[in-house]
N, C-alpha and C positions, 0 to 999 in steps of 0.2 A: 477469523477471531482478530482480535483486538481493533473494534471501528474507533475509527474516528469523523471528526465532525469539525468543520472546517469551510467557517463564513469569512468571504474577502471582501475587499474592498466596497466592493459595490453590491454588496446585502447578497449574490446570492450565496447559498449553503450546498456545500457537497458533501461527501461520504467517501469515505476512503475505509478501505474494510481488507483482509484475507494475506495468503501469500503465504504458503502452506509449499511441503517441498514438490505437492503435482499442481498447484496453479496462484496466477497471480494474485497482487496486489492491484484492486480493480475501485473505479472510481465512478460516483457519480451524480450529479445535482437533484436535489432534493427537496420542497416544497416545505420551507419554512412550519408554514404554521402546522401543514398535517403529514412533515416528512416523507410524502406519496413522490416516488420514481419520478425526474422530468427528464423526460430524452431517454438515450442508453447507454445498460452501463460499459466500457471503457477499463480493456485489459490495458493498464497503466506500465505494470515490472515484471519480474521474476530473475529467482533466483539466476547465478554465472558460476559455481564452482572453479568452471576452467578460468573464469576472469580474475576472480576475486577469491585468492585462497582462504581467506577470514570464513568465507560460507564454506567451509567445513566442519563436520561434526567430529569426536569422539575426543582422546589423548590426544593432544598435542599435534587436533584437526589431520588428524590422517587416517579417516574413513571415506570411503569412496563413494555412502547413498548422498543422494541426494538431499542437500539441508534441509530444514524445518527453521525458518524466519518469519518473525510474525512481528505486531507493534508499527505500523501501517501508521504514518502523521506524515500533513501538510505542516509548510510553516511556510511566511513570504518573507522576506526582508530586503529594504532597498527595489520592488519590483519585481522577484526573481523569487521563484517557486522550485 
């Protein structure tokens, strides 16, 4: 869900998408003209409700089922992603 295209300083284009309650955010480089994948897609991050309490659903974040998060986004600031 919610794909994000990110054009890096070196003019390489990346696609980020995903993060459901069972799948991680994934990323892959894509060709700028054709959007054809370049290389292999990689798992980048997943939910971790035990570590991050805000990743819980329900009233007052009390549900114990794995959360459903979305909205992959990449930004770069002062050389950090």
